[in-house]
MARTIGU-393921 format. One record per residue (C-alpha): residue in three letters; x, y negated, z; residue number from 1. Coordinates in Angstrom, 1 decimal, m for minus. Each point is the difference from the previous one (the first is absolute). Example, Ala and Ser with C-alpha at 12.3 -4.5 7.8 and 13.67 -1.06 7.14 Angstrom:
BEGIN
<nuse:ala | px:12.3 | py:4.5 | pz:7.8 | lovex:1>
<nuse:ser | px:1.4 | py:m3.4 | pz:m0.7 | lovex:2>
// end
This chain:
BEGIN
<nuse:met | px:4.4 | py:m12.8 | pz:m5.1 | lovex:1>
<nuse:pro | px:1.3 | py:m3.2 | pz:1.6 | lovex:2>
<nuse:ala | px:1.3 | py:0.0 | pz:3.6 | lovex:3>
<nuse:leu | px:m2.6 | py:0.1 | pz:2.6 | lovex:4>
<nuse:pro | px:m0.3 | py:m3.3 | pz:1.9 | lovex:5>
<nuse:asp | px:m2.7 | py:1.2 | pz:2.4 | lovex:6>
<nuse:thr | px:0.2 | py:2.1 | pz:3.1 | lovex:7>
<nuse:leu | px:m2.1 | py:3.1 | pz:0.3 | lovex:8>
<nuse:ala | px:m2.4 | py:m1.8 | pz:2.3 | lovex:9>
<nuse:ala | px:m0.5 | py:m2.8 | pz:m2.5 | lovex:10>
<nuse:thr | px:m0.5 | py:2.5 | pz:m2.8 | lovex:11>
<nuse:leu | px:m2.7 | py:1.9 | pz:2.0 | lovex:12>
<nuse:thr | px:m1.7 | py:m3.4 | pz:0.7 | lovex:13>
<nuse:arg | px:m0.1 | py:m0.7 | pz:m3.8 | lovex:14>
<nuse:leu | px:m1.3 | py:3.5 | pz:m0.7 | lovex:15>
<nuse:asp | px:m2.7 | py:m0.2 | pz:2.6 | lovex:16>
<nuse:ala | px:m1.1 | py:m3.3 | pz:m1.4 | lovex:17>
<nuse:arg | px:m0.2 | py:1.4 | pz:m3.5 | lovex:18>
<nuse:ile | px:m1.8 | py:3.1 | pz:1.2 | lovex:19>
<nuse:ala | px:m2.5 | py:m2.1 | pz:1.9 | lovex:20>
<nuse:gly | px:m0.6 | py:m2.1 | pz:m3.1 | lovex:21>
<nuse:thr | px:m0.6 | py:3.0 | pz:m2.2 | lovex:22>
<nuse:gly | px:m1.8 | py:2.3 | pz:2.4 | lovex:23>
<nuse:ala | px:2.4 | py:2.8 | pz:m0.6 | lovex:24>
<nuse:asp | px:0.4 | py:2.9 | pz:2.3 | lovex:25>
<nuse:arg | px:3.2 | py:m0.6 | pz:1.9 | lovex:26>
<nuse:asp | px:0.6 | py:3.6 | pz:1.0 | lovex:27>
<nuse:arg | px:m0.4 | py:1.1 | pz:m3.6 | lovex:28>
<nuse:leu | px:2.1 | py:m2.8 | pz:m1.4 | lovex:29>
<nuse:leu | px:2.8 | py:0.4 | pz:2.5 | lovex:30>
<nuse:asp | px:m0.1 | py:3.8 | pz:m0.1 | lovex:31>
<nuse:ile | px:2.4 | py:1.3 | pz:2.6 | lovex:32>
<nuse:arg | px:1.0 | py:3.1 | pz:m1.9 | lovex:33>
<nuse:thr | px:0.7 | py:m1.9 | pz:m3.2 | lovex:34>
<nuse:leu | px:2.0 | py:m2.7 | pz:1.7 | lovex:35>
<nuse:ala | px:2.0 | py:2.6 | pz:2.0 | lovex:36>
<nuse:glu | px:0.8 | py:2.0 | pz:m3.2 | lovex:37>
<nuse:arg | px:1.1 | py:m3.1 | pz:m1.9 | lovex:38>
<nuse:thr | px:2.1 | py:m1.3 | pz:2.9 | lovex:39>
<nuse:ala | px:1.4 | py:3.3 | pz:1.3 | lovex:40>
<nuse:leu | px:m1.2 | py:m1.1 | pz:3.4 | lovex:41>
<nuse:gly | px:m1.9 | py:2.2 | pz:2.4 | lovex:42>
<nuse:glu | px:m3.8 | py:m0.4 | pz:0.0 | lovex:43>
<nuse:asp | px:0.0 | py:m0.9 | pz:3.7 | lovex:44>
<nuse:glu | px:2.7 | py:m2.6 | pz:m0.6 | lovex:45>
<nuse:val | px:m2.0 | py:m1.6 | pz:m2.9 | lovex:46>
<nuse:arg | px:m3.2 | py:0.0 | pz:2.1 | lovex:47>
<nuse:ala | px:1.7 | py:m1.7 | pz:2.9 | lovex:48>
<nuse:leu | px:1.5 | py:m2.7 | pz:m2.2 | lovex:49>
<nuse:leu | px:m3.3 | py:m0.7 | pz:m1.7 | lovex:50>
<nuse:asp | px:m1.6 | py:m0.4 | pz:3.5 | lovex:51>
<nuse:gly | px:2.6 | py:m2.6 | pz:0.8 | lovex:52>
<nuse:ala | px:2.3 | py:2.1 | pz:2.3 | lovex:53>
<nuse:glu | px:3.6 | py:m0.9 | pz:0.3 | lovex:54>
<nuse:pro | px:2.2 | py:2.4 | pz:m2.1 | lovex:55>
<nuse:ala | px:1.9 | py:2.6 | pz:2.0 | lovex:56>
<nuse:ala | px:3.8 | py:m0.6 | pz:0.3 | lovex:57>
<nuse:asp | px:2.0 | py:2.5 | pz:m2.0 | lovex:58>
<nuse:arg | px:3.5 | py:0.4 | pz:m1.5 | lovex:59>
<nuse:val | px:0.7 | py:m0.5 | pz:m3.7 | lovex:60>
<nuse:asp | px:1.4 | py:3.5 | pz:m0.5 | lovex:61>
<nuse:asp | px:m3.1 | py:1.6 | pz:1.7 | lovex:62>
<nuse:arg | px:m2.4 | py:m1.9 | pz:m2.2 | lovex:63>
<nuse:val | px:2.0 | py:0.9 | pz:m3.1 | lovex:64>
<nuse:arg | px:m0.1 | py:3.7 | pz:0.8 | lovex:65>
<nuse:arg | px:m3.7 | py:m0.1 | pz:0.8 | lovex:66>
<nuse:arg | px:m0.9 | py:m1.7 | pz:m3.2 | lovex:67>
<nuse:val | px:2.1 | py:2.3 | pz:m2.1 | lovex:68>
<nuse:arg | px:m1.8 | py:2.9 | pz:1.6 | lovex:69>
<nuse:ala | px:m3.4 | py:m1.6 | pz:m0.5 | lovex:70>
<nuse:leu | px:0.7 | py:m0.6 | pz:m3.7 | lovex:71>
<nuse:tyr | px:1.2 | py:3.6 | pz:m0.4 | lovex:72>
<nuse:glu | px:m3.1 | py:1.5 | pz:1.7 | lovex:73>
<nuse:ala | px:m2.3 | py:m2.2 | pz:m2.1 | lovex:74>
<nuse:tyr | px:1.8 | py:0.8 | pz:m3.2 | lovex:75>
<nuse:ala | px:m0.1 | py:3.8 | pz:0.7 | lovex:76>
<nuse:ala | px:m3.7 | py:m0.1 | pz:0.9 | lovex:77>
<nuse:arg | px:m0.9 | py:m2.1 | pz:m3.1 | lovex:78>
<nuse:ser | px:2.1 | py:2.0 | pz:m2.4 | lovex:79>
<nuse:gly | px:m0.9 | py:3.4 | pz:1.5 | lovex:80>
<nuse:lys | px:3.7 | py:1.0 | pz:m0.3 | lovex:81>
<nuse:arg | px:1.7 | py:2.3 | pz:2.5 | lovex:82>
<nuse:ala | px:2.5 | py:m1.5 | pz:2.4 | lovex:83>
<nuse:val | px:2.9 | py:1.9 | pz:m1.8 | lovex:84>
<nuse:glu | px:m1.0 | py:m1.5 | pz:m3.3 | lovex:85>
<nuse:val | px:0.0 | py:m3.6 | pz:1.3 | lovex:86>
<nuse:cys | px:3.3 | py:0.6 | pz:1.7 | lovex:87>
<nuse:lys | px:1.5 | py:1.2 | pz:m3.3 | lovex:88>
<nuse:glu | px:m1.4 | py:m3.1 | pz:m1.8 | lovex:89>
<nuse:val | px:1.4 | py:m2.4 | pz:2.6 | lovex:90>
<nuse:ala | px:3.3 | py:1.9 | pz:0.1 | lovex:91>
<nuse:gln | px:0.4 | py:m0.4 | pz:m3.8 | lovex:92>
<nuse:arg | px:m0.9 | py:m3.7 | pz:0.2 | lovex:93>
<nuse:leu | px:2.5 | py:m0.7 | pz:2.8 | lovex:94>
<nuse:ser | px:2.6 | py:2.5 | pz:m1.1 | lovex:95>
<nuse:ile | px:0.0 | py:1.7 | pz:3.3 | lovex:96>
<nuse:ser | px:m0.7 | py:3.5 | pz:1.2 | lovex:97>
<nuse:pro | px:m3.6 | py:1.2 | pz:0.5 | lovex:98>
<nuse:glu | px:0.7 | py:0.6 | pz:3.7 | lovex:99>
<nuse:trp | px:1.3 | py:m3.6 | pz:0.4 | lovex:100>
<nuse:ala | px:m3.1 | py:m1.3 | pz:m1.9 | lovex:101>
<nuse:arg | px:m2.2 | py:2.0 | pz:2.4 | lovex:102>
<nuse:gln | px:1.7 | py:m1.5 | pz:3.0 | lovex:103>
<nuse:leu | px:m0.6 | py:m3.5 | pz:m1.5 | lovex:104>
<nuse:leu | px:m3.6 | py:0.6 | pz:m0.9 | lovex:105>
<nuse:leu | px:m0.9 | py:1.4 | pz:3.4 | lovex:106>
<nuse:gly | px:1.5 | py:m3.1 | pz:1.6 | lovex:107>
<nuse:lys | px:2.7 | py:2.0 | pz:1.8 | lovex:108>
<nuse:lys | px:2.9 | py:m1.8 | pz:m1.7 | lovex:109>
<nuse:met | px:0.4 | py:m3.7 | pz:m0.8 | lovex:110>
<nuse:pro | px:0.4 | py:m0.8 | pz:m3.7 | lovex:111>
<nuse:asn | px:2.8 | py:m2.3 | pz:m1.0 | lovex:112>
<nuse:val | px:m0.8 | py:m3.1 | pz:m2.1 | lovex:113>
<nuse:pro | px:0.6 | py:1.6 | pz:m3.5 | lovex:114>
<nuse:asp | px:m2.1 | py:3.0 | pz:1.0 | lovex:115>
<nuse:leu | px:m2.7 | py:m2.2 | pz:1.4 | lovex:116>
<nuse:thr | px:0.0 | py:m2.0 | pz:m3.2 | lovex:117>
<nuse:glu | px:m0.5 | py:3.2 | pz:m2.0 | lovex:118>
<nuse:leu | px:m2.7 | py:1.2 | pz:2.3 | lovex:119>
<nuse:ala | px:m1.9 | py:m3.3 | pz:m0.6 | lovex:120>
<nuse:gly | px:0.3 | py:0.6 | pz:m3.7 | lovex:121>
<nuse:phe | px:m1.1 | py:3.7 | pz:0.3 | lovex:122>
<nuse:phe | px:m3.1 | py:m1.0 | pz:2.0 | lovex:123>
<nuse:gly | px:m0.8 | py:m3.0 | pz:m2.2 | lovex:124>
<nuse:ile | px:0.5 | py:m2.6 | pz:2.7 | lovex:125>
<nuse:glu | px:0.4 | py:m3.3 | pz:m1.7 | lovex:126>
<nuse:glu | px:1.1 | py:m1.9 | pz:3.1 | lovex:127>
<nuse:gly | px:3.2 | py:2.2 | pz:0.2 | lovex:128>
<nuse:leu | px:1.9 | py:0.1 | pz:3.2 | lovex:129>
<nuse:arg | px:m2.1 | py:m2.5 | pz:1.9 | lovex:130>
<nuse:phe | px:m3.0 | py:2.4 | pz:m0.2 | lovex:131>
<nuse:phe | px:2.0 | py:2.3 | pz:2.4 | lovex:132>
<nuse:thr | px:1.7 | py:m2.6 | pz:2.2 | lovex:133>
<nuse:asp | px:m2.6 | py:m2.8 | pz:0.5 | lovex:134>
<nuse:pro | px:m1.9 | py:m0.1 | pz:3.3 | lovex:135>
<nuse:ala | px:m3.4 | py:1.6 | pz:m0.1 | lovex:136>
<nuse:ala | px:m1.8 | py:m3.3 | pz:0.2 | lovex:137>
<nuse:thr | px:1.9 | py:m1.3 | pz:m3.0 | lovex:138>
<nuse:val | px:m0.7 | py:3.1 | pz:m2.1 | lovex:139>
<nuse:leu | px:m3.7 | py:m0.2 | pz:0.8 | lovex:140>
<nuse:asn | px:m0.1 | py:m3.7 | pz:m0.6 | lovex:141>
<nuse:arg | px:1.4 | py:0.5 | pz:m3.5 | lovex:142>
<nuse:glu | px:m2.7 | py:2.6 | pz:m0.7 | lovex:143>
<nuse:leu | px:m2.8 | py:m2.1 | pz:1.3 | lovex:144>
<nuse:his | px:1.1 | py:m2.8 | pz:m2.3 | lovex:145>
<nuse:arg | px:m0.7 | py:2.4 | pz:m2.9 | lovex:146>
<nuse:val | px:m3.5 | py:0.5 | pz:1.4 | lovex:147>
<nuse:leu | px:m0.4 | py:m3.8 | pz:0.1 | lovex:148>
<nuse:ala | px:1.3 | py:m0.3 | pz:m3.6 | lovex:149>
<nuse:val | px:m2.6 | py:2.5 | pz:m1.2 | lovex:150>
<nuse:leu | px:m2.8 | py:m1.7 | pz:1.9 | lovex:151>
<nuse:glu | px:1.0 | py:m3.5 | pz:m1.2 | lovex:152>
<nuse:gly | px:0.9 | py:1.2 | pz:m3.5 | lovex:153>
<nuse:asp | px:3.2 | py:m2.0 | pz:m0.1 | lovex:154>
<nuse:glu | px:2.5 | py:2.9 | pz:m0.7 | lovex:155>
<nuse:asp | px:0.3 | py:2.0 | pz:m3.2 | lovex:156>
<nuse:glu | px:0.6 | py:3.5 | pz:1.2 | lovex:157>
<nuse:gly | px:m1.1 | py:1.7 | pz:m3.3 | lovex:158>
<nuse:pro | px:m3.0 | py:1.5 | pz:m1.8 | lovex:159>
<nuse:leu | px:m1.1 | py:2.2 | pz:2.9 | lovex:160>
<nuse:val | px:m0.1 | py:m2.9 | pz:2.5 | lovex:161>
<nuse:glu | px:m1.9 | py:m2.1 | pz:m2.5 | lovex:162>
<nuse:phe | px:m2.5 | py:2.8 | pz:m0.4 | lovex:163>
<nuse:ala | px:m0.3 | py:0.8 | pz:3.7 | lovex:164>
<nuse:thr | px:m0.4 | py:m3.6 | pz:1.0 | lovex:165>
<nuse:arg | px:m2.7 | py:m0.5 | pz:m2.6 | lovex:166>
<nuse:his | px:m1.9 | py:3.0 | pz:1.5 | lovex:167>
<nuse:gly | px:0.8 | py:m0.8 | pz:3.6 | lovex:168>
<nuse:ile | px:2.2 | py:3.0 | pz:0.6 | lovex:169>
<nuse:val | px:2.9 | py:m1.6 | pz:1.8 | lovex:170>
<nuse:thr | px:1.3 | py:3.3 | pz:1.5 | lovex:171>
<nuse:leu | px:0.3 | py:1.5 | pz:m3.4 | lovex:172>
<nuse:ala | px:1.9 | py:m3.0 | pz:m1.2 | lovex:173>
<nuse:leu | px:2.5 | py:0.3 | pz:2.8 | lovex:174>
<nuse:arg | px:0.4 | py:3.8 | pz:m0.5 | lovex:175>
<nuse:gly | px:0.8 | py:m0.6 | pz:m3.6 | lovex:176>
<nuse:his | px:2.6 | py:m2.7 | pz:0.6 | lovex:177>
<nuse:arg | px:3.0 | py:2.3 | pz:m0.5 | lovex:178>
<nuse:leu | px:m1.3 | py:1.7 | pz:m3.2 | lovex:179>
<nuse:thr | px:1.7 | py:m1.0 | pz:m3.2 | lovex:180>
<nuse:arg | px:m1.9 | py:m2.5 | pz:m2.2 | lovex:181>
<nuse:arg | px:m0.8 | py:2.7 | pz:m2.6 | lovex:182>
<nuse:lys | px:m1.5 | py:2.3 | pz:2.7 | lovex:183>
<nuse:gln | px:m2.0 | py:m2.9 | pz:1.4 | lovex:184>
<nuse:glu | px:m1.4 | py:m0.8 | pz:m3.4 | lovex:185>
<nuse:ala | px:m0.9 | py:3.7 | pz:m0.6 | lovex:186>
<nuse:leu | px:m1.7 | py:0.3 | pz:3.4 | lovex:187>
<nuse:ala | px:m1.9 | py:m3.4 | pz:m0.4 | lovex:188>
<nuse:val | px:m1.3 | py:1.1 | pz:m3.5 | lovex:189>
<nuse:met | px:m1.1 | py:3.4 | pz:1.4 | lovex:190>
<nuse:leu | px:m1.8 | py:m1.6 | pz:3.0 | lovex:191>
<nuse:glu | px:m1.5 | py:m2.7 | pz:m2.2 | lovex:192>
<nuse:gly | px:m1.4 | py:2.7 | pz:m2.2 | lovex:193>
<nuse:leu | px:m1.5 | py:1.9 | pz:2.9 | lovex:194>
<nuse:leu | px:m1.6 | py:m3.1 | pz:1.5 | lovex:195>
<nuse:gly | px:m1.3 | py:m1.0 | pz:m3.4 | lovex:196>
<nuse:ala | px:m1.6 | py:3.4 | pz:m0.5 | lovex:197>
<nuse:asp | px:m1.7 | py:m0.3 | pz:3.4 | lovex:198>
<nuse:asp | px:m1.4 | py:m3.5 | pz:m1.0 | lovex:199>
<nuse:glu | px:m1.4 | py:1.4 | pz:m3.2 | lovex:200>
<nuse:glu | px:m1.7 | py:2.9 | pz:1.8 | lovex:201>
<nuse:thr | px:m1.6 | py:m2.4 | pz:2.5 | lovex:202>
<nuse:gly | px:m1.0 | py:m2.4 | pz:m2.7 | lovex:203>
<nuse:arg | px:2.1 | py:m2.9 | pz:1.3 | lovex:204>
// end
């Protein structure tokens, strides 16, 4: 994705214009929980930024620790793995002890650059280090550009996004962004089959 030339306010203006033109539900399109999960920001923080509030001042090391913990908690919840399992996985990936991995994942210790790079890879963060270090408004702005790209159809994010855009399921498209292309293809085929079966049953 190219560098973002617009500020968050400008991006929101573009989004609101697009939403008004399509009649989409803004709250569903800009789902707080989905955006918070994808940006590792707090839901209250995302809500405030979407409402035009000034971002709260913070220190880089604080935001890094918060985002690492947010990614860890989301990963654990999504995978259903126990904390000790995740710590072991991260410890192996970073070549550190499970206890040190636990301290990093809980946000109690500040990861160094090599560890942060490995954590980005472990959690599938394509932006790398800047995902953890960029200010909240920048991170959210980058994610909202993805929403714009889906709405405007000018970015090839893969089979799942193509499917979800065609059926108006933008949230699904965003959630599937970090799946591998093969998994996106498999999921799109499965959903296409399910929707096709519904169409046949209703005679459409």
